[in-house]
C-alpha positions as CSV (number, residue, x, y, z in Angstrom):
1,M,22.9,19.6,12.8
2,I,20.9,16.8,11.2
3,R,20.2,13.7,13.2
4,H,18.0,10.6,12.7
5,R,15.3,9.2,14.9
6,R,12.3,6.9,14.7
7,M,8.8,8.3,14.2
8,S,5.9,8.3,16.7
9,V,2.4,7.9,15.4
10,A,2.0,11.7,15.6
11,D,5.2,12.1,13.5
12,L,3.8,9.7,11.0
13,A,0.6,11.7,10.8
14,L,2.7,14.7,10.0
15,V,4.6,12.9,7.2
16,L,1.3,11.7,5.7
17,D,0.3,15.4,5.5
18,W,3.6,15.9,3.5
19,A,2.5,13.0,1.3
20,A,-0.8,14.7,0.7
21,D,0.9,17.9,-0.3
22,E,2.9,15.8,-2.9
23,G,-0.4,14.5,-4.3
24,W,-0.2,11.0,-2.9
25,N,-3.7,11.2,-1.4
26,P,-3.2,9.0,1.7
27,G,-6.0,7.7,3.8
28,T,-7.5,9.8,6.6
29,G,-6.9,7.0,9.1
30,D,-3.6,5.6,7.8
31,A,-1.1,6.6,10.5
32,E,-2.1,4.1,13.2
33,A,-2.4,1.2,10.9
34,F,0.9,2.0,9.1
35,H,2.7,2.3,12.4
36,A,1.3,-1.0,13.7
37,A,3.0,-2.8,10.8
38,D,6.4,-2.2,12.4
39,P,6.7,0.5,15.0
40,Q,10.5,0.5,14.6
41,G,10.4,0.9,10.9
42,F,9.6,4.6,10.4
43,F,12.5,7.2,10.4
44,L,12.9,10.9,10.4
45,A,15.8,13.3,9.7
46,V,15.4,16.3,12.0
47,D,17.1,19.7,12.0
48,R,17.2,20.9,15.6
49,E,14.1,18.8,16.3
50,K,12.3,20.0,13.1
51,P,11.4,17.0,10.9
52,V,12.8,17.6,7.4
53,A,12.9,14.2,5.7
54,A,11.2,10.8,6.2
55,I,11.4,7.2,5.1
56,S,9.9,3.9,6.1
57,V,11.5,0.4,6.0
58,V,8.9,-1.9,7.4
59,N,10.0,-5.4,8.2
60,H,7.0,-7.6,7.3
61,S,8.5,-11.0,7.8
62,P,11.9,-12.6,8.4
63,D,12.6,-12.5,4.7
64,F,10.8,-9.4,3.4
65,A,10.8,-5.6,4.1
66,F,9.2,-2.7,2.2
67,L,10.5,0.8,1.7
68,G,8.2,3.8,1.3
69,L,7.3,7.3,2.4
70,Y,10.6,8.6,1.1
71,L,10.1,12.3,1.4
72,C,12.2,15.5,2.0
73,L,10.9,19.0,2.5
74,P,11.6,21.2,-0.5
75,G,13.9,23.6,1.3
76,Y,16.2,20.7,2.4
77,R,16.5,18.9,-0.9
78,G,19.8,18.6,-2.8
79,R,21.9,18.4,0.4
80,G,22.2,14.7,0.8
81,I,19.9,14.6,3.8
82,G,17.4,12.2,2.2
83,H,20.1,9.9,0.9
84,A,21.8,9.7,4.3
85,L,18.4,8.8,5.9
86,W,17.9,6.2,3.2
87,K,21.2,4.5,4.1
88,H,20.4,4.7,7.8
89,A,16.9,3.2,7.5
90,L,17.9,0.4,5.1
91,T,20.1,-1.1,7.9
92,H,16.8,-1.9,9.7
93,A,16.0,-4.5,7.0
94,G,19.1,-6.5,7.6
95,D,19.5,-9.2,4.9
96,R,15.8,-9.2,4.0
97,T,14.6,-8.7,0.4
98,V,13.4,-5.1,0.2
99,G,10.7,-4.0,-2.1
100,L,9.6,-0.5,-3.2
101,D,7.3,1.2,-5.6
102,G,9.5,3.7,-7.4
103,V,8.2,6.9,-9.0
104,P,9.6,7.5,-12.5
105,D,12.2,10.2,-11.7
106,Q,13.8,8.0,-9.0
107,Q,13.9,4.6,-10.7
108,A,17.5,5.1,-12.0
109,N,18.7,6.1,-8.5
110,Y,17.0,3.0,-7.0
111,A,18.7,0.8,-9.6
112,R,22.1,2.2,-8.6
113,S,21.3,1.1,-5.0
114,G,20.8,-2.5,-6.1
115,F,17.1,-2.5,-6.8
116,T,15.9,-4.6,-9.8
117,L,12.7,-3.9,-11.8
118,A,10.0,-6.6,-11.3
119,G,7.0,-5.0,-12.9
120,R,4.8,-1.9,-12.9
121,T,1.8,-0.8,-10.9
122,T,-0.9,1.4,-12.5
123,R,-3.3,3.6,-10.6
124,F,-6.8,3.4,-11.9
125,S,-9.4,5.9,-10.8
126,G,-12.9,7.2,-11.5
127,P,-16.5,6.9,-10.5
128,V,-18.0,3.4,-10.0
129,D,-21.7,2.5,-9.8
130,A,-22.3,1.7,-6.2
131,L,-24.2,-1.5,-5.6
132,E,-24.4,-3.8,-2.6
133,S,-24.2,-7.6,-3.2
134,P,-26.0,-10.1,-1.0
135,D,-23.0,-12.4,-0.7
136,I,-20.7,-9.6,0.5
137,R,-20.4,-8.8,4.2
138,L,-18.2,-7.0,6.6
139,A,-15.1,-9.0,7.6
140,A,-15.2,-10.3,11.2
141,E,-12.2,-10.8,13.5
142,E,-12.2,-14.5,12.9
143,D,-11.7,-13.9,9.1
144,V,-8.4,-12.0,9.6
145,P,-6.0,-15.0,9.6
146,A,-7.6,-16.4,6.4
147,L,-7.5,-12.9,4.8
148,I,-3.8,-12.6,5.6
149,D,-3.2,-16.0,4.0
150,M,-5.3,-15.0,0.9
151,E,-3.3,-11.8,0.4
152,A,0.0,-13.6,0.8
153,A,-0.9,-16.2,-1.8
154,A,-1.8,-13.3,-4.2
155,S,1.1,-11.0,-3.5
156,G,3.9,-13.5,-2.9
157,W,4.8,-12.0,0.5
158,R,3.4,-12.4,4.1
159,K,2.6,-9.2,5.9
160,P,1.0,-10.4,9.2
161,A,1.3,-7.4,11.4
162,A,0.4,-4.9,8.8
163,L,-2.6,-6.7,7.6
164,D,-3.8,-7.7,11.1
165,A,-4.3,-3.9,11.6
166,W,-5.4,-3.2,8.1
167,F,-8.2,-5.8,8.0
168,R,-9.9,-4.5,11.3
169,N,-12.8,-2.1,10.5
170,T,-12.6,1.5,11.6
171,P,-14.6,4.6,10.9
172,D,-12.2,5.3,8.0
173,R,-11.5,1.8,6.7
174,T,-13.7,-1.2,6.0
175,T,-12.9,-4.7,4.8
176,L,-15.5,-6.6,2.8
177,V,-15.5,-10.4,2.1
178,C,-17.4,-12.3,-0.5
179,D,-18.8,-15.3,1.4
180,R,-20.1,-18.1,-0.7
181,H,-21.6,-20.8,1.5
182,G,-19.0,-20.3,4.2
183,S,-16.0,-20.1,1.8
184,L,-14.2,-16.9,1.1
185,A,-14.2,-16.2,-2.6
186,G,-12.6,-12.7,-2.3
187,A,-12.0,-9.7,-0.1
188,A,-11.4,-6.0,-0.5
189,T,-10.4,-3.2,1.9
190,V,-11.7,0.3,1.1
191,R,-10.5,3.3,3.0
192,R,-11.5,7.0,3.1
193,C,-8.8,9.2,1.6
194,R,-8.2,12.9,1.3
195,S,-10.0,12.7,-2.0
196,G,-12.3,9.8,-2.8
197,S,-11.5,6.3,-1.5
198,K,-8.9,3.6,-2.3
199,I,-9.5,-0.1,-2.6
200,G,-6.6,-2.4,-1.6
201,P,-5.9,-5.1,-1.1
202,L,-8.4,-6.7,-3.4
203,V,-8.2,-10.4,-3.9
204,A,-10.8,-12.3,-5.9
205,S,-11.4,-15.7,-7.4
206,D,-12.8,-14.3,-10.6
207,E,-14.0,-11.2,-12.4
208,T,-17.5,-11.3,-11.1
209,V,-16.4,-11.5,-7.5
210,A,-13.9,-8.6,-8.1
211,G,-16.5,-6.5,-9.8
212,N,-19.0,-7.1,-7.0
213,L,-16.5,-6.2,-4.4
214,I,-15.6,-2.9,-6.1
215,A,-19.2,-2.0,-6.5
216,H,-20.0,-2.8,-2.9
217,A,-16.9,-0.9,-1.7
218,A,-18.2,2.2,-3.6
219,T,-21.2,2.3,-1.1
220,R,-18.9,2.9,1.8
221,F,-17.1,6.3,1.4
222,G,-18.3,7.5,-1.9
223,N,-18.1,6.2,-5.4
224,Q,-14.9,8.0,-6.5
225,I,-12.5,5.0,-6.4
226,V,-8.8,4.5,-6.7
227,I,-7.2,1.1,-7.3
228,D,-3.4,0.3,-7.6
229,V,-3.0,-2.8,-9.9
230,P,0.2,-4.6,-10.6
231,S,1.0,-5.6,-14.2
232,S,1.0,-9.3,-13.2
233,S,-2.8,-9.0,-12.5
234,A,-3.9,-8.8,-16.2
235,G,-7.5,-9.7,-15.3
236,Q,-7.8,-6.8,-12.8
237,E,-6.4,-4.4,-15.4
238,R,-9.0,-5.5,-17.9
239,L,-11.8,-5.2,-15.3
240,C,-10.7,-1.7,-14.4
241,G,-10.9,-0.8,-18.1
242,A,-14.4,-2.4,-18.4
243,L,-15.5,-0.2,-15.4
244,H,-14.2,2.9,-17.3
245,L,-11.6,3.6,-14.6
246,A,-8.9,5.7,-16.1
247,P,-5.3,4.6,-16.0
248,G,-2.9,7.2,-14.7
249,F,0.0,7.4,-12.4
250,Q,2.5,4.4,-12.7
251,T,5.2,3.2,-10.4
252,A,7.9,0.5,-10.9
253,R,7.9,-2.4,-8.4
254,M,11.5,-3.0,-7.6
255,Y,13.3,-5.3,-5.3
256,R,16.7,-5.6,-3.7
257,G,17.2,-9.3,-3.3
258,P,15.3,-12.3,-4.6
259,F,11.6,-12.0,-5.2
260,P,8.8,-14.4,-6.3
261,A,6.8,-14.3,-9.5
262,T,3.2,-13.4,-8.9
263,C,0.3,-14.3,-11.2
264,A,-2.9,-13.6,-9.3
265,D,-5.3,-12.5,-12.0
266,H,-7.6,-10.3,-9.8
267,F,-5.4,-8.5,-7.2
268,A,-4.7,-4.9,-6.2
269,V,-2.1,-3.9,-3.7
270,S,-3.0,-2.6,-0.2
271,T,-1.0,0.6,-0.4
272,L,2.1,1.8,-2.3
273,E,3.7,2.8,1.0
274,L,3.6,-0.7,2.6
275,G,3.6,-2.9,-0.4
C-alpha cells in the first residue's frame, strides 16, 4: 500500500541520488541546505517503507512556494503514484503562488494543473578561465541579510530560510562577494557538483562584475562551470555566450498564481529545485 510521509535529511540525500541518476547533477552538499529551506516541505511516497516517489513544495515566504524534485522510480511510473503525491504536497503551499521549472515533456501537464508560462531558463556550461579578482572576497556572516535582499530584488521573490543556509560557506559550497569600497556590487555562490560545479545565485551590477565573479568562482571547485540563466536576464545570456559557455538544457518557469515581472540583467538562479 502506498502512503505519504515527509522526508528526513537522509531521505533527501537518497532522492538527490535519484536526481543524479536522471542526469540532474545535484551538488554534493545539497541535502542539508535544501532541507533547511523548509523542513516540512519535502515529501515521499513509500511502498511498504520503500521510497518510490518524491516531490518538494518549499514555502519560502507567506506568498511564495516552489515545487521541485518531482521524481518517481521507473518501476512505479504510470500508476498514478507521482500524481497523487503531487496533489498531496501542493496542499502544503496553501494559497501561495507556486513556481516550478518544468522539463519539456511535463509542461503540458503542469499547464493542466493551472501553471502559466512565465519564461524559460537555459543551462549554460563549459570551461571558464579561472582568475581571482582583488575586489572579490568570501562572504561573511554579516553579509547574509544584504545578500538575501540582493537576490530578492533580482528574482522577485524573498527566500530567507533557503538563502540563509545557502550563503553560508561549507567545504562544498562557497559564496563570493564583489566588495567595492564597502558596497556590494555583486555576489555568486558556487557549489561542487557530481560533475563540475554550478554557480547560482549570481547577481551583479554589470557585465564586468558578473564576469569577474564567474572567473573567481572557477578557482574554487574546478573550472567546468554550469549556470542556469532565466530569459529575463538578457545580459547574462550574452555574457555566457561571450565566455563560450554552451547553451543546452532548457526548462520553462511556470507559476500557479500571480507572479512579478523580473528584469535583472545579470542574474542566475540558485537551483532549479528551489527556485
